[in-house]
C-alpha positions as CSV (number, residue, x, y, z in Angstrom):
1,M,-27.3,11.2,23.1
2,A,-23.5,10.2,23.1
3,R,-21.6,12.3,20.2
4,A,-17.9,9.6,19.8
5,E,-17.4,7.4,17.2
6,Y,-20.3,4.3,16.5
7,R,-19.1,2.1,13.2
8,N,-19.2,-1.0,13.6
9,D,-15.7,-2.2,12.8
10,S,-15.7,-6.1,11.1
11,R,-12.6,-6.0,9.3
12,R,-10.9,-9.1,9.4
13,K,-6.5,-8.9,11.1
14,L,-4.2,-12.0,9.0
15,A,-1.4,-12.2,10.5
16,L,1.8,-14.2,9.0
17,I,5.0,-14.8,11.0
18,I,8.1,-17.0,10.5
19,G,11.0,-17.1,12.1
20,N,14.0,-18.5,10.6
21,G,17.2,-19.4,12.7
22,D,18.5,-22.7,12.5
23,Y,20.7,-22.3,9.6
24,V,22.4,-25.2,7.1
25,M,25.6,-23.1,6.2
26,G,26.9,-20.3,7.7
27,R,25.9,-18.5,10.8
28,S,22.2,-19.5,12.6
29,L,20.5,-17.1,15.1
30,F,19.3,-17.5,18.1
31,N,16.4,-14.9,18.9
32,T,14.5,-14.8,16.0
33,T,12.9,-18.3,16.8
34,N,12.1,-16.3,20.0
35,D,11.1,-13.4,17.7
36,A,8.1,-15.1,16.1
37,K,6.6,-16.5,18.5
38,R,6.4,-13.4,20.1
39,M,5.3,-11.9,18.1
40,T,2.2,-14.9,17.6
41,N,1.2,-14.4,20.9
42,V,1.1,-10.4,20.5
43,L,-1.0,-10.1,18.1
44,K,-3.3,-12.8,18.2
45,H,-3.3,-10.7,22.0
46,L,-4.3,-7.5,19.5
47,G,-7.5,-10.1,17.5
48,F,-5.2,-11.3,15.0
49,V,-5.9,-14.7,13.0
50,I,-2.7,-16.5,12.9
51,H,-2.1,-18.2,9.8
52,G,-2.0,-22.0,10.3
53,G,-2.7,-21.0,14.0
54,E,1.2,-20.7,15.2
55,P,4.4,-19.3,13.4
56,K,6.0,-21.0,10.9
57,L,9.8,-21.6,12.2
58,N,12.4,-22.9,10.7
59,V,11.5,-23.0,7.2
60,T,12.8,-24.4,3.8
61,F,12.3,-23.2,0.6
62,D,10.0,-25.4,0.0
63,E,8.4,-25.0,2.5
64,F,8.0,-20.8,2.4
65,A,7.5,-20.9,-0.9
66,V,4.3,-23.2,0.0
67,T,3.3,-21.1,3.1
68,L,3.2,-17.6,1.5
69,T,1.1,-19.1,-1.5
70,S,-1.1,-20.7,0.8
71,F,-1.3,-17.3,3.6
72,I,-1.7,-14.9,-0.3
73,C,-5.2,-17.0,-1.0
74,S,-6.5,-16.5,2.0
75,I,-6.5,-12.8,1.7
76,G,-9.7,-11.4,0.6
77,P,-10.7,-7.7,0.4
78,N,-10.6,-5.4,2.7
79,D,-9.2,-7.4,5.2
80,L,-6.0,-6.6,6.8
81,V,-3.0,-8.2,6.4
82,L,0.7,-8.1,8.6
83,F,3.8,-9.9,7.5
84,Y,6.6,-10.2,10.0
85,Y,9.9,-11.5,8.9
86,S,13.2,-12.7,11.0
87,G,15.6,-14.6,9.9
88,H,18.2,-13.9,7.3
89,G,17.6,-11.5,4.5
90,I,19.8,-10.3,1.7
91,Q,20.1,-8.0,-1.0
92,W,21.2,-8.9,-4.0
93,E,20.9,-6.7,-7.8
94,D,18.4,-4.7,-5.8
95,Q,16.5,-7.1,-5.6
96,N,15.7,-8.3,-1.2
97,Y,16.0,-11.9,-0.3
98,L,14.9,-13.5,2.5
99,I,17.1,-16.7,3.1
100,P,15.0,-19.6,3.8
101,V,17.0,-22.1,6.2
102,D,18.5,-25.1,3.4
103,N,20.9,-22.5,2.3
104,F,23.3,-24.1,0.0
105,K,22.8,-25.7,-3.0
106,E,24.1,-29.4,-4.3
107,E,27.8,-29.3,-5.9
108,N,29.8,-32.5,-7.3
109,N,27.8,-34.5,-4.3
110,R,28.5,-31.7,-1.1
111,R,26.6,-28.8,-0.4
112,V,27.2,-25.2,-0.8
113,E,26.9,-21.3,0.2
114,L,24.5,-19.9,-2.2
115,S,26.1,-17.5,-4.4
116,G,23.7,-14.0,-5.1
117,I,23.2,-15.6,-8.1
118,D,21.7,-18.6,-6.4
119,L,18.9,-16.4,-4.4
120,K,16.5,-16.1,-7.4
121,R,15.7,-20.0,-7.2
122,H,17.3,-20.2,-3.3
123,A,15.6,-18.1,-1.7
124,I,12.3,-15.8,-1.6
125,N,12.4,-11.9,-3.1
126,A,10.5,-9.4,-0.7
127,Q,9.4,-7.5,-3.7
128,T,7.5,-9.8,-5.1
129,F,5.6,-11.6,-2.4
130,L,4.5,-7.3,-1.1
131,N,3.8,-6.4,-4.5
132,T,1.7,-10.4,-4.7
133,L,-0.3,-10.1,-1.4
134,D,-1.9,-6.3,-2.7
135,D,-2.6,-8.2,-5.5
136,R,-5.4,-10.2,-3.2
137,D,-7.0,-6.0,-2.9
138,P,-6.5,-6.0,0.8
139,F,-6.8,-3.2,3.2
140,A,-3.5,-2.5,4.4
141,I,-0.2,-4.0,4.2
142,L,1.6,-4.1,7.3
143,F,5.3,-5.7,5.9
144,F,8.2,-6.2,9.5
145,L,11.6,-7.0,8.0
146,D,14.2,-8.0,11.0
147,C,16.4,-9.8,8.4
148,C,19.0,-7.2,8.3
149,R,22.1,-10.0,10.4
150,T,24.7,-10.1,9.1
151,Y,24.6,-12.7,5.7
152,H,28.3,-14.3,3.6
153,L,27.5,-15.1,0.2
154,R,29.9,-16.8,-1.4
155,H,33.3,-15.7,-1.4
156,E,34.1,-15.6,-5.0
157,E,30.8,-13.5,-5.9
158,L,32.2,-10.9,-3.3
159,R,35.3,-11.3,-5.4
160,K,33.7,-10.7,-8.4
161,N,31.7,-7.5,-7.2
162,R,34.7,-6.3,-5.0
163,S,35.8,-5.7,-8.3
164,K,33.3,-3.6,-9.3
165,G,33.5,-1.7,-6.7
166,D,30.4,-2.3,-4.9
167,L,30.2,-4.3,-2.1
168,S,28.5,-2.8,0.3
169,T,26.1,-0.9,-2.1
170,H,25.5,-4.8,-2.5
171,F,25.8,-7.1,0.6
172,Q,25.0,-5.2,3.6
173,G,22.0,-5.2,4.7
174,L,18.8,-4.6,2.8
175,R,17.6,-2.1,-0.4
176,L,15.0,0.4,0.3
177,M,11.6,-1.5,-0.9
178,P,9.1,1.1,-3.9
179,L,5.3,0.9,-1.7
180,K,2.5,0.0,-2.4
181,I,-0.6,2.2,-1.9
182,G,-1.9,0.4,1.8
183,S,1.7,-0.2,2.5
184,L,3.5,0.3,5.6
185,I,7.6,-1.4,6.0
186,A,9.5,-1.0,8.3
187,F,13.3,-2.6,8.6
188,A,14.5,-3.8,11.6
189,C,17.7,-1.3,10.6
190,A,18.6,1.7,8.4
191,P,18.8,0.1,4.2
192,G,22.3,-0.9,3.9
193,T,23.1,-1.7,7.2
194,T,22.7,-4.3,9.9
195,A,20.5,-4.9,12.9
196,D,21.7,-6.0,16.3
197,D,20.3,-9.5,17.3
198,G,20.5,-9.3,21.1
199,N,23.3,-11.8,22.9
200,S,22.4,-15.2,24.7
201,E,21.0,-13.4,27.7
202,E,18.5,-11.3,25.3
203,K,15.4,-13.6,24.4
204,N,14.4,-11.0,21.7
205,G,16.1,-9.2,18.7
206,L,16.9,-5.3,19.3
207,F,14.1,-4.2,17.2
208,T,11.5,-7.1,17.5
209,K,12.0,-6.3,21.5
210,H,11.5,-2.8,21.1
211,L,8.0,-4.2,18.9
212,L,6.7,-6.5,20.8
213,R,6.7,-3.9,23.9
214,H,4.9,-0.9,22.1
215,L,2.3,-3.1,20.2
216,S,1.5,-5.0,23.5
217,T,1.0,-1.4,25.3
218,S,0.7,1.6,23.6
219,E,-2.9,2.2,21.9
220,E,-1.9,4.0,18.9
221,D,-2.2,3.8,15.1
222,I,0.2,2.4,13.7
223,F,2.9,5.5,12.7
224,G,3.2,6.1,16.4
225,I,4.1,2.2,17.6
226,L,6.9,2.7,15.9
227,T,8.1,6.3,16.2
228,N,9.0,5.0,19.9
229,V,9.8,1.6,19.0
230,T,12.7,4.2,17.0
231,K,12.9,6.4,19.8
232,G,13.6,3.1,22.1
233,V,15.7,1.1,19.5
234,V,18.0,4.1,19.1
235,E,18.4,5.4,22.1
236,E,19.5,1.7,23.3
237,S,21.8,1.2,20.6
238,N,23.7,4.4,21.3
239,K,22.5,5.6,17.6
240,H,24.1,2.5,16.1
241,Q,21.3,0.8,14.5
242,I,18.1,3.0,13.1
243,P,15.0,1.3,12.4
244,H,13.7,2.6,9.3
245,V,10.6,3.0,8.0
246,T,8.2,3.5,4.8
247,F,4.5,4.1,4.4
248,S,1.9,4.9,1.7
249,L,-1.0,4.5,4.2
250,T,-4.7,6.4,3.0
251,E,-5.8,6.5,6.7
252,K,-5.2,5.2,10.8
253,I,-4.1,1.9,10.9
254,F,-4.5,1.2,14.9
255,L,-3.5,-2.7,15.8
256,F,-5.3,-3.1,19.2
257,N,-8.2,-5.6,19.8
258,E,-11.2,-3.8,20.0
259,K,-12.6,-4.8,22.8
260,Q,-9.6,-4.7,24.6
261,K,-9.7,-1.3,23.5
262,S,-12.4,0.1,25.0
263,K,-11.6,-1.7,28.6
264,F,-8.7,0.2,29.0
265,N,-10.7,3.8,28.8
266,K,-11.4,4.1,32.8
267,W,-12.9,8.1,34.2
268,K,-12.2,9.5,37.2
269,Q,-14.6,8.7,40.2
270,K,-15.1,12.1,41.4
271,G,-17.6,13.9,38.5
272,T,-17.4,17.7,37.9
273,T,-21.6,19.8,38.0
274,V,-21.0,21.3,34.3
275,A,-25.2,22.1,34.8
276,G,-27.9,22.9,37.6
277,G,-26.2,21.8,40.8
278,Y,-28.5,23.9,42.7
279,G,-31.5,22.1,44.1
280,K,-34.9,21.9,41.8
281,G,-36.2,24.9,40.9
282,H,-37.4,27.0,37.8
283,E,-34.5,29.7,37.3
284,L,-32.1,29.9,34.7
285,N,-29.5,27.6,36.8
286,Q,-31.6,25.5,38.2
287,L,-32.9,22.5,37.1
288,W,-36.5,19.2,38.1
289,H,-35.2,16.7,37.1
290,P,-33.3,16.5,33.8
291,I,-33.8,13.2,31.5
292,G,-32.7,13.6,28.0
293,I,-29.3,14.9,26.9
294,F,-27.7,16.7,23.5
295,I,-24.4,17.6,22.7
296,G,-23.9,19.8,20.4
297,K,-21.5,21.4,18.3
298,R,-18.8,23.5,20.8
299,L,-19.7,21.1,23.8
300,N,-22.9,22.6,24.1
301,L,-25.9,21.0,26.0
302,F,-28.7,20.5,25.6
303,I,-30.9,19.2,28.8
304,A,-34.9,17.5,28.2
305,D,-36.0,20.0,31.8
306,Y,-38.7,17.4,31.8
307,H,-40.8,19.4,35.2
308,N,-39.9,23.0,34.4
309,H,-41.2,21.6,30.2
310,R,-38.3,23.4,28.5
311,I,-35.5,22.6,27.2
312,I,-32.8,24.6,28.1
313,R,-28.9,24.9,26.5
314,W,-25.9,25.0,28.6
315,K,-22.8,26.2,27.4
316,P,-19.9,25.0,28.7
317,N,-18.1,26.8,32.2
318,E,-21.4,29.1,32.2
319,S,-23.4,29.3,35.8
320,Q,-27.5,29.3,34.0
321,G,-28.2,27.5,30.9
322,T,-30.6,29.4,28.2
323,I,-34.3,28.0,27.7
324,V,-34.9,27.9,23.5
325,A,-38.1,25.8,23.7
326,G,-40.9,25.8,26.3
327,G,-43.9,26.4,28.1
328,K,-46.2,24.1,29.7
329,G,-49.5,23.6,27.0
330,M,-50.3,22.7,23.4
331,N,-48.1,25.3,21.4
332,Q,-44.9,24.4,24.2
333,L,-43.9,21.7,25.6
334,N,-45.5,19.2,28.8
335,C,-42.7,16.5,30.0
336,P,-40.3,17.1,27.9
337,T,-38.3,13.9,28.0
338,Y,-36.0,13.8,24.5
339,V,-33.8,16.3,22.5
340,I,-32.5,15.8,19.2
341,V,-30.3,18.8,17.7
342,D,-31.3,18.6,13.6
343,E,-28.0,21.0,12.5
344,E,-28.6,20.0,8.4
345,N,-31.8,21.8,9.1
346,D,-31.0,23.8,12.1
347,S,-33.7,23.1,14.3
348,L,-34.7,21.0,18.0
349,I,-36.6,17.9,17.2
350,I,-38.3,17.0,20.8
351,A,-39.9,14.1,22.4
352,D,-42.7,16.4,24.2
353,N,-44.0,13.3,26.6
354,G,-47.3,15.1,28.3
355,N,-48.8,16.3,24.6
356,K,-48.2,12.5,23.5
357,R,-46.1,13.9,20.5
358,V,-42.6,14.4,18.6
359,V,-42.6,18.0,17.7
360,R,-39.6,19.4,15.6
361,W,-39.2,23.1,16.6
362,W,-38.1,25.9,14.2
363,N,-38.8,28.6,17.2
364,E,-40.9,30.0,20.1
365,N,-43.4,31.3,17.1
366,E,-42.9,28.0,14.8
367,Q,-43.4,24.5,15.3
368,E,-44.4,21.2,13.4
369,V,-45.7,18.1,14.5
370,L,-44.0,15.1,13.2
371,I,-46.1,12.9,15.1
372,D,-49.3,12.4,17.0
373,N,-50.6,10.3,19.6
374,I,-47.8,8.5,20.8
375,Q,-46.4,7.8,24.9
376,C,-43.0,9.0,23.4
377,C,-40.8,8.4,25.3
378,R,-37.2,8.9,23.9
379,L,-36.4,9.1,20.6
380,T,-32.9,8.4,18.5
381,M,-32.0,9.5,14.2
382,D,-29.8,7.3,12.8
383,R,-27.3,8.1,9.8
384,D,-29.5,8.3,7.3
385,G,-31.5,10.7,9.0
386,L,-34.8,8.1,10.3
387,L,-36.2,8.6,13.8
388,Y,-36.5,5.8,16.7
389,V,-39.0,6.6,18.7
390,S,-40.2,4.6,21.9
391,D,-43.2,3.8,22.9
392,W,-43.8,3.7,27.0
393,N,-47.7,2.1,26.5
394,K,-47.4,-0.4,23.6
395,H,-44.1,-1.5,24.4
396,E,-42.3,-0.6,21.3
397,V,-40.0,1.0,19.0
398,R,-41.0,2.2,15.3
399,R,-38.7,4.4,12.7
400,W,-40.6,6.7,10.9
401,K,-39.1,9.0,7.6
402,I,-39.5,12.7,8.7
403,G,-41.8,13.6,6.3
404,E,-44.5,10.9,6.1
405,K,-47.0,10.4,6.8
406,G,-48.2,6.7,9.2
407,R,-47.6,4.7,11.4
408,G,-44.4,3.9,10.4
409,K,-42.5,0.4,11.3
410,V,-42.1,-1.6,14.3
411,V,-38.1,-2.5,14.8
412,A,-38.0,-3.7,18.5
413,G,-41.5,-5.6,20.2
414,G,-45.1,-5.2,19.2
415,N,-45.8,-7.8,20.9
416,G,-47.1,-6.7,23.7
417,E,-46.3,-6.8,27.1
418,G,-43.8,-9.7,28.4
419,D,-40.5,-10.9,28.9
420,Q,-39.4,-13.2,25.9
421,L,-36.9,-12.2,23.3
422,N,-39.5,-10.5,20.9
423,Q,-41.5,-8.6,23.9
424,L,-40.6,-5.4,25.5
425,N,-41.8,-4.1,28.8
426,S,-41.7,0.0,29.2
427,P,-39.0,0.6,27.0
428,G,-37.3,3.4,26.8
429,F,-33.5,4.7,25.8
430,I,-33.0,3.6,22.3
431,F,-29.2,3.5,20.4
432,V,-28.8,2.9,16.5
433,D,-25.9,1.6,15.0
434,D,-24.1,1.9,11.4
435,E,-25.8,-1.4,10.9
436,E,-28.7,-0.2,11.6
437,S,-29.4,-2.5,15.0
438,V,-31.2,-1.0,17.5
439,Y,-30.7,-0.3,20.8
440,V,-33.7,-0.7,23.8
441,S,-33.1,-0.1,27.9
442,D,-36.2,-2.6,28.5
443,Y,-36.7,-0.9,32.0
444,E,-39.3,-3.6,33.3
445,N,-37.1,-6.6,32.5
446,H,-34.3,-5.1,33.7
447,R,-32.4,-5.7,30.3
448,V,-30.8,-4.0,27.1
449,M,-31.8,-6.0,23.6
450,K,-30.2,-5.9,21.0
451,W,-32.3,-6.0,17.6
452,R,-31.0,-6.1,14.3
453,K,-32.6,-4.8,11.0
454,G,-35.2,-6.8,10.1
455,A,-34.8,-8.9,13.2
456,K,-38.4,-10.5,15.0
457,E,-37.3,-10.8,17.9
458,G,-33.7,-9.4,20.1
459,I,-30.9,-10.6,22.0
460,V,-30.4,-10.0,25.4
461,V,-26.6,-8.2,25.2
462,A,-26.8,-7.1,29.2
463,G,-28.7,-7.8,31.9
464,G,-31.6,-9.9,31.8
465,N,-30.6,-12.2,35.0
466,G,-33.8,-9.9,37.2
467,C,-32.9,-7.2,39.1
468,G,-30.5,-6.2,40.9
469,N,-27.4,-5.2,42.3
470,H,-24.5,-8.0,40.7
471,P,-22.7,-7.9,38.1
472,N,-24.6,-9.7,35.8
473,Q,-27.7,-7.7,36.7
474,L,-29.3,-4.1,36.6
475,N,-31.7,-2.3,37.7
476,G,-34.3,-0.5,35.8
477,P,-31.8,0.1,33.3
478,Q,-32.1,4.1,31.3
479,G,-29.6,5.5,29.2
480,I,-27.2,3.8,26.5
481,C,-24.7,4.4,24.1
482,V,-22.7,1.3,21.9
483,D,-18.9,2.4,21.3
484,K,-17.8,1.6,18.2
485,F,-15.8,-0.9,19.7
486,G,-19.3,-2.9,20.3
487,C,-19.2,-2.4,23.9
488,I,-22.3,-1.1,25.6
489,Y,-22.8,1.9,28.1
490,V,-25.3,1.4,30.5
491,A,-26.6,3.8,33.0
492,D,-28.2,1.5,35.8
493,W,-31.0,4.3,37.4
494,G,-31.6,2.4,40.3
495,N,-28.0,0.8,41.5
496,D,-26.5,4.1,40.7
497,R,-24.1,3.3,38.5
498,I,-22.9,3.3,35.2
499,M,-22.7,0.1,33.7
500,R,-20.1,-1.2,30.0
501,W,-21.1,-4.8,28.7
502,C,-18.3,-5.5,25.8
503,K,-19.0,-8.2,23.4
504,G,-19.3,-12.1,24.8
505,D,-19.5,-10.6,28.6
506,R,-21.9,-12.1,30.6
507,E,-21.3,-9.2,33.4
508,G,-20.7,-5.9,33.2
509,E,-17.6,-4.0,34.6
510,I,-18.6,-0.6,36.6
511,I,-17.1,2.2,35.4
512,V,-18.4,5.5,37.9
513,G,-20.7,4.4,40.5
514,G,-21.5,5.5,43.9
515,N,-24.4,8.4,45.9
516,E,-22.2,11.1,46.5
517,S,-23.2,14.8,46.1
518,N,-20.2,14.1,43.3
519,Q,-21.3,11.5,41.9
520,L,-24.1,9.9,40.8
521,C,-28.0,10.2,41.4
522,F,-30.8,7.9,40.0
523,P,-28.5,8.2,36.9
524,M,-30.8,8.8,33.9
525,D,-29.4,9.0,30.0
526,I,-25.0,9.5,29.4
527,S,-23.3,11.2,26.6
528,F,-19.9,11.7,25.3
529,D,-18.0,14.2,23.6
530,V,-16.0,13.6,21.3
531,K,-12.7,13.8,23.6
532,G,-14.2,10.9,25.3
533,N,-15.5,12.6,28.9
534,L,-18.9,11.0,29.8
535,Y,-22.2,13.1,30.7
536,V,-24.5,11.4,33.2
537,T,-28.2,13.2,33.9
538,N,-28.7,13.1,37.3
539,Y,-32.3,12.9,37.8
540,G,-32.8,12.6,41.5
541,D,-30.3,16.2,42.3
542,H,-30.9,17.7,39.1
543,R,-27.7,18.0,37.5
544,I,-25.8,17.2,34.3
545,T,-22.3,15.8,36.1
546,R,-19.2,15.7,33.8
547,F,-16.9,12.5,34.5
548,D,-13.3,13.2,32.0
549,L,-11.9,10.4,30.5
550,Y,-7.6,9.3,32.2
551,S,-5.8,9.9,29.2
């Protein structure tokens, strides 16, 4: 059973992108609309829903205000919210203002540039907008401002403030903004300084160029991304521009598309034998048709050693294992197929297939039968401690609360042998996610089924196109695991390969395959350690193989 993260993250990711460059008064900016367009494309790729479906370009004050109000109303609790603005911005009287393209006012029937006191009526107060976003109780707010270009207010205002001796404080760049809990604010440059808008040969401003580069390629959290962005900007500007990031995040924020993230993972194709590998046999350095595997603390492997009628623990880098349960007989084990380490109760829970029971094993002198008279093929336990057992003969999966008597509750199959969506045919390995959806390797139907909590029938999530070796087929699926991104990993027994099926895919992808001595031979169970390394039970050549994840 895998020891990776399995949560199903359904959080929405919402983004508002605005790029202003075609200003009526003063200096226009030639890269800001490109910045907004590229940012939109990258965020779409990362799974964000873009407000309005596209970036807002060259917006007037009225359009700016209406767009912000509409965006605010679209936000719900637990949403991840991102705001990106590229254009002119300036500080005035301890507030930051985002400048619309109609940056003028009418005076004596002519257009004149805005003064500082005009900003409250003709520009957007960034802090007020941030505060209003926070009132919607989102999961987190990411606030990107690439608007620190040089911008001039009316000269009479400059003269007034020059006499006060605080010209640079009020008119250069942005001022530091107070944070909200769960927010991050990124300026293209340090407060009180200006940013490089690039040149006519560049398509993006300096800050946004590096931000786009790292957003689209990095698997790091947002803080790691911005660390790399800062490094790139500082180096390219020869230390003249230093991005400024402040944050009060309560947990790591990852922006990558979940499906793409899982697809980034690649494993080395040549594996390392970590248990067995000396042919079939009874010695402590041997296994005989191992089936289930559980990765415990300190990477100890607990293996259901089927034909040796025992559970064996194998510590990392050791040449032999230790028997922790076993011996053929009613008071021992008979062809065990699966084991779970119940760390809370300091015991093992074992699918004792040959004795038609599920047993808790405290030690060699103390065992407890949890479920009897069941052709227990495989088992698993959910986060609430409920036990799930697949019954090969009855073609069903049942759930039990440990300690309660009775027949348990059918959660998958239970309608006889068959290939309909409400049936299973020789179910084997099972996996349960945090939403209590049950995944079943439907062996004779060559498919993996998903049964949502309370469902009367399942859906096919891998295979289901007959027995075969094409990318959309399986041949006797065995061990399964579902990662936190919803990708399904399957031990494709008859094809000597491990397949990955991501959400919505019609075909799987081979992540490990081949039947050489350091590859696979009738793979049974699969599991991942905390580093993402893949462990495979090789039934055919009596060993456990680890395939390391490329770092």
